[in-house]
C-alpha positions as CSV (number, residue, x, y, z in Angstrom):
1,M,-40.1,-99.4,-111.7
2,T,-36.6,-98.5,-110.8
3,G,-35.8,-96.1,-113.6
4,A,-38.6,-93.8,-114.6
5,E,-41.3,-92.8,-112.0
6,P,-43.6,-95.7,-111.3
7,D,-47.3,-95.4,-112.1
8,R,-49.9,-95.6,-109.3
9,R,-50.0,-99.4,-109.2
10,G,-46.2,-99.5,-109.3
11,I,-46.0,-97.1,-106.4
12,I,-48.3,-99.2,-104.3
13,L,-46.5,-102.4,-105.2
14,S,-43.1,-100.9,-104.5
15,F,-44.3,-99.5,-101.2
16,I,-45.6,-102.9,-100.1
17,I,-42.4,-104.7,-101.1
18,F,-39.9,-102.4,-99.5
19,T,-42.0,-102.0,-96.3
20,L,-42.3,-105.8,-95.9
21,I,-38.6,-106.2,-96.6
22,W,-37.5,-103.6,-94.1
23,G,-40.0,-104.8,-91.5
24,S,-38.5,-108.3,-91.6
25,T,-34.8,-107.4,-91.7
26,W,-34.5,-106.6,-87.9
27,I,-35.2,-110.2,-86.9
28,V,-32.9,-111.5,-89.7
29,I,-30.0,-109.3,-88.3
30,R,-30.4,-111.2,-85.0
31,G,-29.3,-114.4,-86.8
32,Q,-26.2,-112.6,-88.2
33,I,-24.6,-111.8,-84.8
34,G,-24.0,-115.2,-83.3
35,T,-20.7,-116.9,-84.2
36,V,-19.6,-114.1,-86.6
37,P,-18.7,-110.8,-85.1
38,P,-21.2,-108.1,-86.0
39,Q,-18.5,-106.0,-87.8
40,W,-17.7,-108.9,-90.2
41,S,-21.4,-109.6,-90.9
42,V,-21.9,-105.9,-91.9
43,A,-18.7,-106.0,-94.0
44,Y,-19.9,-109.1,-95.9
45,R,-23.3,-107.6,-96.4
46,F,-22.0,-104.5,-98.2
47,I,-19.3,-106.3,-100.2
48,I,-22.1,-108.3,-101.7
49,A,-24.5,-105.4,-102.0
50,A,-21.9,-103.1,-103.6
51,A,-21.0,-105.7,-106.2
52,A,-24.7,-106.4,-107.0
53,M,-25.5,-102.7,-107.3
54,A,-22.5,-102.2,-109.7
55,L,-23.6,-105.2,-111.8
56,I,-27.2,-103.9,-112.0
57,A,-26.0,-100.4,-113.1
58,R,-23.9,-102.0,-115.9
59,A,-26.7,-104.3,-116.9
60,R,-29.0,-101.2,-117.3
61,G,-26.4,-99.5,-119.4
62,Q,-25.6,-96.9,-116.7
63,S,-22.0,-95.6,-116.3
64,L,-20.3,-95.9,-112.9
65,R,-18.0,-93.0,-113.7
66,V,-18.5,-90.1,-111.3
67,H,-17.0,-86.6,-111.4
68,P,-14.3,-86.0,-108.9
69,R,-16.2,-83.2,-107.2
70,Y,-18.8,-85.8,-106.0
71,W,-16.4,-88.2,-104.3
72,R,-16.4,-86.4,-100.9
73,G,-20.2,-86.7,-100.7
74,I,-20.2,-90.3,-101.8
75,A,-17.6,-91.1,-99.2
76,F,-19.6,-89.4,-96.5
77,L,-22.7,-91.5,-97.4
78,G,-20.6,-94.6,-97.3
79,L,-19.4,-93.7,-93.8
80,A,-22.6,-92.5,-92.3
81,Q,-25.2,-94.7,-93.9
82,F,-23.4,-98.0,-94.7
83,S,-20.9,-98.1,-91.9
84,V,-21.8,-96.1,-88.8
85,N,-25.5,-96.7,-89.1
86,F,-25.5,-100.5,-89.8
87,N,-22.6,-101.4,-87.4
88,A,-24.5,-99.6,-84.6
89,V,-27.8,-101.4,-85.4
90,Y,-26.1,-104.8,-85.4
91,L,-24.4,-104.0,-82.1
92,A,-27.6,-102.7,-80.6
93,E,-29.3,-106.1,-81.2
94,L,-26.7,-107.8,-79.1
95,Y,-28.3,-106.0,-76.1
96,I,-32.0,-105.3,-76.8
97,T,-34.7,-107.1,-78.8
98,S,-34.9,-106.4,-82.5
99,G,-38.5,-105.1,-82.3
100,V,-37.5,-102.4,-79.8
101,V,-34.6,-101.3,-82.0
102,A,-37.0,-101.1,-85.0
103,T,-39.5,-99.1,-83.1
104,M,-36.9,-96.7,-81.9
105,F,-35.8,-96.3,-85.5
106,A,-39.3,-95.3,-86.4
107,L,-38.3,-92.0,-84.8
108,L,-35.6,-91.5,-87.4
109,L,-37.8,-88.8,-88.9
110,I,-37.1,-86.6,-85.8
111,P,-33.3,-86.2,-86.1
112,S,-33.6,-86.2,-89.9
113,S,-36.0,-83.3,-89.7
114,L,-34.1,-81.4,-87.0
115,L,-30.9,-81.7,-89.0
116,G,-32.8,-80.7,-92.1
117,W,-33.9,-77.6,-90.3
118,A,-30.3,-76.8,-89.1
119,M,-28.5,-77.6,-92.4
120,L,-31.2,-77.0,-95.1
121,G,-33.5,-74.5,-93.4
122,Q,-36.5,-76.8,-93.5
123,R,-38.3,-75.9,-90.4
124,P,-40.7,-78.5,-89.0
125,G,-44.3,-77.5,-88.0
126,R,-46.2,-77.6,-84.7
127,R,-47.8,-81.0,-85.4
128,F,-44.3,-82.4,-85.9
129,V,-43.2,-81.1,-82.5
130,I,-46.3,-82.4,-80.7
131,G,-46.2,-85.8,-82.4
132,S,-42.5,-86.2,-81.7
133,V,-43.0,-85.5,-78.0
134,V,-45.8,-88.2,-77.9
135,A,-43.7,-90.7,-79.8
136,V,-40.7,-90.2,-77.5
137,A,-43.0,-90.8,-74.5
138,G,-44.1,-94.0,-76.1
139,I,-40.5,-95.1,-76.7
140,A,-39.7,-94.3,-73.0
141,L,-42.5,-96.7,-72.0
142,L,-41.2,-99.4,-74.3
143,L,-37.7,-99.0,-72.8
144,S,-39.1,-99.1,-69.3
145,H,-40.7,-102.4,-70.2
146,E,-37.4,-103.6,-71.7
147,L,-35.7,-102.8,-68.4
148,Q,-38.2,-104.8,-66.5
149,V,-37.8,-108.0,-68.6
150,A,-34.2,-107.8,-69.8
151,S,-32.2,-110.6,-68.3
152,A,-28.9,-108.8,-68.8
153,G,-29.9,-105.8,-66.7
154,P,-30.1,-102.0,-67.1
155,R,-26.5,-101.6,-68.3
156,A,-27.2,-103.9,-71.3
157,V,-30.4,-101.9,-72.2
158,A,-28.5,-98.6,-71.9
159,I,-25.7,-99.9,-74.2
160,G,-28.3,-101.1,-76.7
161,V,-30.1,-97.8,-76.6
162,S,-26.9,-95.9,-77.1
163,F,-25.9,-97.9,-80.2
164,T,-29.4,-97.4,-81.6
165,L,-29.1,-93.7,-81.1
166,L,-25.7,-93.7,-82.8
167,G,-27.2,-95.6,-85.7
168,M,-30.0,-93.1,-86.0
169,L,-27.6,-90.3,-86.0
170,G,-25.6,-91.9,-88.9
171,A,-28.8,-92.5,-90.9
172,A,-30.1,-89.0,-90.2
173,L,-26.9,-87.4,-91.4
174,A,-26.9,-89.5,-94.5
175,N,-30.6,-88.6,-95.2
176,V,-30.0,-84.9,-94.9
177,Y,-26.8,-85.1,-97.0
178,Q,-28.6,-86.9,-99.7
179,A,-31.1,-84.1,-99.9
180,R,-28.5,-81.6,-100.9
181,P,-29.0,-80.4,-104.5
182,A,-25.4,-81.4,-105.5
183,M,-26.0,-85.0,-104.5
184,R,-29.1,-85.2,-106.7
185,E,-26.8,-84.6,-109.7
186,I,-25.0,-88.0,-109.2
187,P,-26.4,-90.9,-111.2
188,F,-28.5,-92.8,-108.7
189,L,-27.2,-96.4,-109.1
190,A,-23.6,-95.2,-109.4
191,M,-24.0,-93.2,-106.1
192,L,-25.4,-96.3,-104.3
193,A,-22.8,-98.6,-105.8
194,W,-19.8,-96.4,-104.8
195,S,-21.1,-95.4,-101.4
196,M,-21.7,-99.1,-100.6
197,T,-18.2,-99.9,-101.8
198,I,-16.7,-97.2,-99.6
199,G,-18.9,-98.3,-96.7
200,A,-17.7,-101.9,-97.3
201,A,-14.1,-100.9,-97.2
202,I,-14.6,-98.9,-94.0
203,N,-16.4,-101.9,-92.5
204,I,-13.5,-104.3,-93.4
205,A,-11.0,-102.0,-91.7
206,L,-13.3,-101.7,-88.7
207,A,-13.8,-105.4,-88.5
208,V,-10.0,-106.1,-88.7
209,A,-9.3,-103.5,-86.0
210,L,-12.1,-104.7,-83.6
211,A,-12.6,-108.4,-84.3
212,G,-9.4,-109.6,-85.9
213,A,-9.2,-111.9,-88.9
214,P,-12.3,-112.7,-91.0
215,Q,-14.7,-115.2,-89.5
216,V,-17.5,-117.0,-91.4
217,E,-20.3,-119.2,-90.3
218,W,-20.7,-121.9,-92.9
219,T,-24.4,-122.6,-92.3
220,A,-27.3,-122.3,-94.7
221,T,-29.2,-120.2,-92.3
222,Y,-26.4,-117.6,-91.9
223,W,-25.8,-117.3,-95.7
224,A,-29.5,-117.2,-96.5
225,G,-29.9,-114.3,-94.0
226,L,-26.8,-112.6,-95.4
227,L,-27.9,-112.8,-99.0
228,Y,-31.4,-111.6,-98.0
229,L,-30.0,-108.6,-96.2
230,A,-27.5,-107.8,-99.0
231,L,-29.7,-108.3,-102.0
232,A,-33.3,-107.7,-100.8
233,A,-32.8,-105.2,-98.0
234,S,-29.8,-103.3,-99.3
235,V,-30.2,-103.5,-103.1
236,L,-33.8,-104.1,-104.1
237,A,-35.4,-102.1,-101.3
238,F,-33.4,-99.0,-101.9
239,M,-33.9,-99.3,-105.7
240,L,-37.7,-99.4,-105.1
241,Y,-37.8,-96.8,-102.3
242,Y,-36.1,-93.8,-104.1
243,P,-38.4,-93.9,-107.2
244,V,-41.4,-93.8,-104.9
245,V,-39.9,-90.9,-103.0
246,R,-39.5,-89.0,-106.3
247,A,-43.0,-89.8,-107.3
248,I,-45.0,-89.1,-104.0
249,G,-42.5,-87.2,-101.9
250,P,-40.5,-88.2,-98.8
251,A,-43.2,-87.3,-96.3
252,K,-45.7,-89.8,-97.8
253,A,-43.1,-92.5,-98.5
254,A,-42.0,-92.2,-94.8
255,Y,-45.3,-93.7,-93.8
256,S,-43.5,-97.0,-94.3
257,S,-41.8,-96.1,-91.0
258,M,-45.2,-96.6,-89.3
259,I,-45.7,-100.1,-90.6
260,V,-42.1,-101.4,-90.3
261,P,-42.1,-101.5,-86.5
262,I,-45.4,-103.3,-86.4
263,I,-44.0,-106.0,-88.6
264,A,-40.8,-106.1,-86.6
265,M,-42.5,-106.3,-83.2
266,G,-44.7,-109.1,-84.5
267,L,-41.7,-111.1,-85.6
268,S,-40.0,-110.3,-82.3
269,T,-43.0,-111.7,-80.5
270,L,-42.9,-114.9,-82.5
271,Y,-39.2,-115.6,-82.6
272,E,-37.7,-113.7,-79.7
273,G,-40.4,-114.3,-77.1
274,Y,-41.1,-110.6,-76.7
275,R,-43.6,-110.4,-73.8
276,W,-46.4,-107.8,-74.1
277,T,-47.6,-106.0,-71.0
278,P,-49.9,-103.0,-70.6
279,T,-46.8,-100.8,-70.4
280,A,-45.4,-102.2,-73.7
281,V,-48.8,-101.9,-75.4
282,S,-49.2,-98.3,-74.3
283,G,-45.7,-97.5,-75.4
284,A,-46.2,-99.0,-78.8
285,I,-49.5,-97.1,-79.3
286,L,-48.0,-93.8,-78.2
287,A,-44.9,-94.2,-80.3
288,L,-46.8,-95.1,-83.5
289,G,-49.6,-92.6,-82.8
290,G,-47.1,-89.8,-82.2
291,M,-45.3,-90.5,-85.4
292,A,-48.6,-90.5,-87.3
293,I,-49.2,-87.0,-85.9
294,A,-45.7,-85.9,-86.7
295,M,-45.9,-87.0,-90.3
296,S,-49.5,-85.9,-90.9
297,R,-48.3,-82.4,-92.1
298,N,-44.6,-82.9,-92.4
299,R,-43.4,-80.6,-95.1
300,S,-39.8,-81.8,-94.9
301,K,-37.9,-82.7,-98.0
302,V,-35.7,-85.1,-96.1
303,A,-36.3,-88.7,-96.8
304,A,-36.1,-91.1,-93.9
305,P,-35.8,-94.7,-95.0
306,D,-35.4,-97.4,-92.4
307,A,-31.9,-98.5,-91.7
308,A,-31.9,-102.2,-91.6
């Protein structure tokens, strides 16, 4: 299922698995940002993920050797996807609820498509524009609700939104860069293993600079969450996602972005006490409905997997 293109049942099973995983990661991240600084939690996650990806590549008989001309692209993916993106998401969840961060990230298709238009000449259609406007209006309603219920005040919500937007920018840049023809020439597992390794190295440097010496929480809950995020969300989910993209195209695969925030908001309601009001319900409906319109005839070749 992770090598050759999966068959129809394999596609459906893979879609279900990576969607459920990515829908649940947002609440798991919340448990990673207590005692341990977020930068160190991100660093630990990708140290483990990079090592696991390299071991899987070797077990499958795939070489980790990469031509020197590809290293710049791999390094960029490591920085944008596995450092900027994830550090921003972890920091965002210090300020706003995980479900809201996940719902905002459902709009990742918008910056990905706009960057794809600017960098790859893939112009979005009218439905995409209309749907994007509707979805952004929905997010605005969700954020207005967040402002009303947030105990930390408007400044905290603004900081959380800013970090979420930064994470979306990192993920969008990585998505567009991965769509470049030259990047498709790199062996898939080697590309992920090395970009995660570079991302982990950047994360370690960032953690030392911002949080000081390594800090670890020696609890079963923390380590269970860390291993889940590293092995399930960062290794298994990406290994399942990209073969599905190759088989059915990024536009159809991106429909997982419609389901992920529903799962995330449900878990946020159960475990974070998220309170639903008419404003929040209207915002969620508009956000998801707008994305459905935007993706209904999206011709973009740019994949937009969820970040967490």
